[in-house]
C-alpha positions in Angstrom: -7.1 -13.1 -4.5 -4.9 -10.5 -6.1 -2.1 -8.4 -4.6 -0.5 -5.1 -5.3 2.8 -4.5 -3.6 4.3 -1.0 -3.5 8.0 -0.8 -2.5 9.5 2.5 -1.6 12.6 3.9 0.1 11.5 6.2 3.0 13.2 9.4 4.1 15.3 8.9 7.3 13.2 9.3 10.4 9.9 9.0 8.6 8.9 5.5 9.5 6.8 6.5 12.5 4.9 9.1 10.5 4.4 6.8 7.6 3.1 4.0 9.9 0.7 6.3 11.6 -0.6 7.8 8.3 -1.1 4.3 6.8 -2.9 3.0 9.9 -5.0 6.1 10.6 -5.8 7.4 7.1 -5.1 4.8 4.4 -6.4 1.8 6.3 -9.9 3.2 6.9 -10.1 4.5 3.3 -9.1 1.1 1.9 -12.0 -0.5 3.8 -14.3 1.6 1.7 -13.0 0.3 -1.6 -15.1 -2.3 -3.3 -13.4 -5.7 -3.4 -10.7 -4.8 -0.8 -9.7 -7.8 1.3 -6.8 -6.7 3.6 -3.5 -4.9 3.8 -0.1 -4.9 5.4 2.4 -2.1 5.8 5.9 -3.5 6.4 8.8 -1.2 7.4 12.5 -2.0 7.9 14.0 0.5 10.3 17.6 -0.4 9.4 17.2 0.3 5.6 14.1 2.7 5.7 12.5 0.4 3.1 8.7 0.0 3.0 6.4 -2.5 1.5 2.7 -1.7 1.3 0.7 -4.8 0.4 -3.0 -4.8 -0.4 -5.1 -7.8 -1.2 -8.1 -7.7 -3.4 -10.9 -10.2 -4.2 -10.5 -9.7 -7.9 -8.1 -8.2 -10.4 -10.8 -5.9 -11.5 -11.3 -4.5 -7.9 -7.5 -4.0 -7.7 -7.5 -2.1 -11.0 -10.6 -0.1 -10.1 -8.8 1.3 -7.0 -6.2 2.7 -9.5 -8.5 4.0 -12.2 -10.9 5.7 -9.7 -8.0 7.9 -8.4 -7.8 6.2 -5.0 -4.2 4.9 -5.4 -3.0 8.2 -6.8 -4.4 10.0 -3.9 -2.7 7.7 -1.4 0.6 8.1 -3.2 0.3 11.9 -3.3 -0.5 12.0 0.4 2.3 9.7 1.4 4.9 11.3 -0.9 6.1 13.5 2.0 7.6 10.2 3.5 9.2 9.0 0.3 12.9 9.3 -0.5 12.3 8.3 -4.1 9.6 7.0 -6.5 7.8 3.9 -5.5 7.7 0.7 -7.6 4.4 -1.2 -8.0 4.1 -4.9 -8.7 1.1 -7.1 -9.2 0.6 -10.7 -8.2 -2.0 -13.4 -8.0 -2.1 -15.0 -4.6 -1.5 -18.7 -5.0 -1.4 -19.8 -1.3 -2.7 -18.1 1.8 -2.4 -19.6 5.2 -4.3 -18.0 8.1 
C-alpha cells in the first residue's frame, strides 16, 4: 500500500466548504481511479490546517493519478480553499490496523 499526503493551510472559514467539496466531489472521483484504496480528509479547526490522505494499491497507481491529470484537477478545484501552496509527501504504508 502506498500513500500520498497533501498538507495545506486553509483560508479562515473554509473548512466546511473544503470538507463538503472533498466528500461530494473528490471522494466519488477517487473511487474511479484505478488502484485507489481509500482516503481521509483531516481538518484542524483551530489552525485551519488540512491533511488529505489517499491510499493506493501500488506506487504506479498513485503516480498514474498524477500523470493522468487527476491530481492537478483536484488541486485546481480546491485552490479556492487554500491559503497557500500545498506540500505533497509520499510514503509506503508499513502497518495498517483496521
